[in-house]
Kinemage of the C-alpha trace (Angstrom):
@kinemage 1
@onewidth
@group {chain A} dominant
@subgroup {mainchain}
@vectorlist {calphas} color= white
{ca met a 1} P 83.209 70.275 89.630
{ca ala a 2} L 79.480 71.264 88.388
{ca glu a 3} L 77.470 68.728 90.988
{ca asn a 4} L 80.376 69.920 93.687
{ca asn a 5} L 79.189 73.528 93.123
{ca glu a 6} L 75.593 72.560 94.285
{ca asn a 7} L 77.097 70.457 96.631
{ca leu a 8} L 79.362 73.803 97.781
{ca ser a 9} L 76.232 76.045 97.485
{ca lys a 10} L 73.878 74.493 98.834
{ca phe a 11} L 76.916 73.187 101.907
{ca leu a 12} L 77.826 77.474 102.385
{ca asp a 13} L 74.491 78.272 102.082
{ca glu a 14} L 73.498 76.455 105.491
{ca asn a 15} L 76.404 77.525 107.142
{ca lys a 16} L 77.469 80.618 106.291
{ca gly a 17} L 76.536 83.968 109.281
{ca lys a 18} L 76.303 81.804 111.967
{ca arg a 19} L 79.435 83.387 113.833
{ca lys a 20} L 80.002 87.222 114.293
{ca phe a 21} L 83.402 86.493 112.419
{ca lys a 22} L 83.202 86.184 108.556
{ca gln a 23} L 84.940 82.818 108.083
{ca ser a 24} L 87.288 81.202 105.929
{ca val a 25} L 86.811 78.410 103.117
{ca glu a 26} L 89.583 76.358 103.979
{ca leu a 27} L 90.157 72.874 102.112
{ca ala a 28} L 92.093 69.268 103.181
{ca ile a 29} L 94.086 67.567 100.664
{ca asn a 30} L 94.859 63.889 101.854
{ca phe a 31} L 97.025 62.206 100.380
{ca lys a 32} L 97.891 58.024 99.612
{ca gly a 33} L 101.375 56.389 98.694
{ca leu a 34} L 103.651 59.239 99.341
{ca asp a 35} L 106.613 58.621 100.940
{ca phe a 36} L 107.503 62.517 101.773
{ca ser a 37} L 111.116 62.238 103.608
{ca lys a 38} L 111.835 61.830 100.415
{ca gln a 39} L 112.710 65.369 99.563
{ca asp a 40} L 111.094 65.038 96.183
{ca asn a 41} L 107.797 64.130 97.129
{ca arg a 42} L 107.625 66.831 99.708
{ca ile a 43} L 105.265 70.151 98.557
{ca asn a 44} L 106.356 73.483 98.708
{ca leu a 45} L 103.854 75.497 95.981
{ca glu a 46} L 102.721 79.045 95.685
{ca ile a 47} L 99.256 79.135 94.291
{ca ile a 48} L 97.359 82.394 92.744
{ca leu a 49} L 94.381 82.283 93.311
{ca pro a 50} L 92.070 83.685 90.558
{ca asn a 51} L 89.179 85.107 92.491
{ca gly a 52} L 91.320 86.245 96.013
{ca lys a 53} L 91.327 84.833 99.770
{ca gly a 54} L 87.953 86.728 100.042
{ca lys a 55} L 89.541 87.729 103.326
{ca val a 56} L 92.316 90.486 103.061
{ca arg a 57} L 96.088 90.090 105.659
{ca lys a 58} L 97.773 93.210 106.410
{ca ile a 59} L 101.120 93.779 105.014
{ca gly a 60} L 104.141 94.823 106.756
{ca leu a 61} L 107.025 95.321 104.893
{ca phe a 62} L 110.616 95.097 106.045
{ca ala a 63} L 112.797 97.944 103.783
{ca ser a 64} L 115.448 100.601 104.024
{ca asp a 65} L 114.949 101.868 100.963
{ca lys a 66} L 112.985 105.678 101.382
{ca gly a 67} L 111.511 105.498 98.231
{ca leu a 68} L 110.329 102.010 98.729
{ca ile a 69} L 108.901 102.823 102.231
{ca ala a 70} L 107.028 106.315 100.880
{ca glu a 71} L 105.624 103.845 98.153
{ca ala a 72} L 104.744 101.140 100.550
{ca glu a 73} L 102.253 103.572 103.169
{ca lys a 74} L 100.829 105.212 100.050
{ca asn a 75} L 99.858 101.789 99.697
{ca gly a 76} L 98.424 101.270 103.462
{ca ile a 77} L 101.445 99.034 103.930
{ca glu a 78} L 102.962 98.427 107.379
{ca ile a 79} L 106.647 99.563 107.222
{ca phe a 80} L 108.961 97.842 109.665
{ca arg a 81} L 111.914 99.170 109.479
{ca asp a 82} L 115.398 97.304 109.364
{ca thr a 83} L 116.810 99.207 111.967
{ca asp a 84} L 113.507 97.915 113.696
{ca ile a 85} L 114.719 93.959 114.356
{ca pro a 86} L 115.847 93.461 117.184
{ca ala a 87} L 113.696 95.096 119.142
{ca ile a 88} L 110.686 93.048 117.464
{ca val a 89} L 112.771 90.131 118.196
{ca ala a 90} L 113.225 90.709 121.867
{ca asp a 91} L 110.260 91.899 121.985
{ca ser a 92} L 107.716 88.193 122.102
{ca thr a 93} L 104.469 89.954 122.194
{ca arg a 94} L 105.662 91.942 118.967
{ca leu a 95} L 107.153 89.469 117.147
{ca ser a 96} L 104.152 87.002 117.163
{ca ser a 97} L 101.816 89.596 115.510
{ca leu a 98} L 103.934 89.675 112.531
{ca leu a 99} L 102.028 86.161 112.035
{ca asp a 100} L 98.959 88.953 110.879
{ca tyr a 101} L 100.695 89.849 108.222
{ca glu a 102} L 101.236 88.878 104.733
{ca leu a 103} L 105.234 89.682 104.949
{ca ile a 104} L 107.292 91.242 102.163
{ca ala a 105} L 110.997 92.481 102.202
{ca gln a 106} L 113.609 94.123 100.632
{ca pro a 107} L 115.979 91.283 98.826
{ca asn a 108} L 118.962 92.807 100.992
{ca leu a 109} L 117.062 92.543 103.969
{ca met a 110} L 116.365 88.417 103.845
{ca pro a 111} L 119.863 87.636 105.683
{ca ile a 112} L 119.332 89.957 108.586
{ca ile a 113} L 115.533 88.854 108.971
{ca ala a 114} L 116.351 85.029 108.689
{ca lys a 115} L 119.135 85.150 111.506
{ca asn a 116} L 117.097 86.833 113.821
{ca met a 117} L 113.658 85.691 112.717
{ca gly a 118} L 113.576 82.027 110.546
{ca gln a 119} L 113.196 80.019 113.981
{ca phe a 120} L 110.608 81.637 114.621
{ca leu a 121} L 109.212 82.326 111.171
{ca gly a 122} L 110.092 79.587 109.461
{ca pro a 123} L 108.448 76.614 110.495
{ca arg a 124} L 104.919 78.714 111.015
{ca asn a 125} L 105.308 79.456 106.877
{ca arg a 126} L 105.966 82.764 107.151
{ca met a 127} L 108.745 84.238 106.421
{ca pro a 128} L 108.605 87.463 104.274
{ca lys a 129} L 109.049 86.994 100.211
{ca pro a 130} L 111.964 88.904 98.412
{ca leu a 131} L 110.429 91.865 96.635
{ca leu a 132} L 112.457 90.838 93.840
{ca gly a 133} L 112.401 92.150 90.273
{ca asn a 134} L 110.767 95.866 88.642
{ca ile a 135} L 108.904 96.377 91.987
{ca asn a 136} L 104.461 97.761 91.346
{ca val a 137} L 104.010 98.170 94.835
{ca ala a 138} L 99.908 98.118 93.888
{ca asn a 139} L 100.191 94.639 91.605
{ca ile a 140} L 102.229 93.486 94.944
{ca val a 141} L 99.228 94.076 97.329
{ca asn a 142} L 96.897 92.188 94.699
{ca glu a 143} L 98.514 89.364 94.494
{ca leu a 144} L 99.732 89.061 98.165
{ca asn a 145} L 96.201 89.044 98.646
{ca arg a 146} L 95.472 86.008 96.183
{ca arg a 147} L 98.952 84.059 97.696
{ca ile a 148} L 98.730 80.547 98.847
{ca val a 149} L 101.384 78.725 100.221
{ca ile a 150} L 100.883 75.084 100.982
{ca arg a 151} L 103.995 72.867 102.255
{ca asn a 152} L 103.475 69.595 103.889
{ca lys a 153} L 104.214 70.049 107.953
{ca gly a 154} L 106.225 66.537 107.915
{ca lys a 155} L 108.373 63.702 106.426
{ca asn a 156} L 104.840 61.797 109.000
{ca leu a 157} L 102.103 63.531 108.115
{ca pro a 158} L 99.764 63.040 105.020
{ca thr a 159} L 98.300 66.282 104.595
{ca val a 160} L 97.583 69.757 103.716
{ca his a 161} L 94.922 72.730 104.216
{ca cys a 162} L 94.499 76.341 102.561
{ca ile a 163} L 92.207 78.964 103.051
{ca val a 164} L 90.148 79.392 99.128
{ca gly a 165} L 88.216 81.996 99.696
{ca ser a 166} L 85.442 82.898 102.464
{ca glu a 167} L 81.806 82.616 103.387
{ca asp a 168} L 80.897 85.664 101.488
{ca met a 169} L 82.146 84.259 97.955
{ca asp a 170} L 79.905 83.136 95.977
{ca ala a 171} L 79.543 79.170 94.956
{ca asp a 172} L 81.311 79.727 91.996
{ca lys a 173} L 84.126 81.519 92.897
{ca ile a 174} L 85.383 79.384 95.686
{ca gly a 175} L 84.841 75.712 93.462
{ca arg a 176} L 87.645 77.614 90.840
{ca asn a 177} L 90.163 78.608 93.784
{ca val a 178} L 89.261 74.613 94.624
{ca asn a 179} L 89.869 74.206 91.179
{ca glu a 180} L 94.165 76.256 90.987
{ca val a 181} L 94.555 73.821 94.591
{ca leu a 182} L 93.393 70.888 93.271
{ca asp a 183} L 95.153 71.396 89.669
{ca ser a 184} L 98.858 73.105 91.050
{ca ile a 185} L 99.119 69.219 93.828
{ca asn a 186} L 97.910 67.573 91.095
{ca lys a 187} L 100.995 68.055 88.669
{ca lys a 188} L 103.014 67.718 91.575
{ca val a 189} L 101.828 64.508 93.155
{ca gly a 190} L 99.634 63.076 90.405
{ca ala a 191} L 95.886 62.597 90.813
{ca asn a 192} L 96.606 58.593 91.811
{ca his a 193} L 98.404 60.147 95.285
{ca ile a 194} L 94.910 62.264 96.103
{ca arg a 195} L 92.903 60.377 99.095
{ca ser a 196} L 90.485 62.417 99.658
{ca val a 197} L 89.787 66.282 99.397
{ca tyr a 198} L 87.068 68.324 102.410
{ca leu a 199} L 85.844 71.481 102.490
{ca lys a 200} L 85.401 73.176 106.232
{ca leu a 201} L 84.270 76.902 107.212
{ca thr a 202} L 86.397 77.208 110.114
{ca met a 203} L 83.737 76.750 113.107
{ca ser a 204} L 81.826 73.866 110.508
{ca lys a 205} L 81.708 70.376 109.760
{ca pro a 206} L 83.596 69.374 106.397
{ca leu a 207} L 81.773 68.271 103.235
{ca arg a 208} L 83.643 65.732 101.373
{ca leu a 209} L 84.868 67.055 97.566
{ca gln a 210} L 86.661 63.187 96.531
């Protein structure tokens, strides 16, 4: 990845700071020789980026437990109580606003969320992650700021996209994030099934890495 890191550093220098917002750095991976109509070939990966995504999204928690709510609020997490769910579903603006969050939920609320919001959140890969085991809210916040989910969007679309950083991160950190994604993809489908890999900023032309 040394040569790619040199190209990446030059690419970032040429393209960053050209917009009025902090651009994300995005990866596109195109596949070959895979039949995504077969369930075993479909991609559904959760990856923890070693250097985070650069941009910190808001975190929202669906909860009813008072202790968990209090701890979450101390860590700057917005609370959606179980009693709020019907009102959110009935208000298209509030429902759409959930897409701006990393969502988590008490496990016992997942069936309610799936029943009421699954058709909206599911296809957009925004279903909440259930909180399992011993819950350390500070650790959860750290993990969510580093977590990405990669899924192919249909059986006839041989490509996936994901965020691997932001324009203010240095090339080495972004390069390590890219390597983490590609290692995970290779383990899933095999390197021989990757046709090409492109990296771009939100509003830039792409750079071919592979």
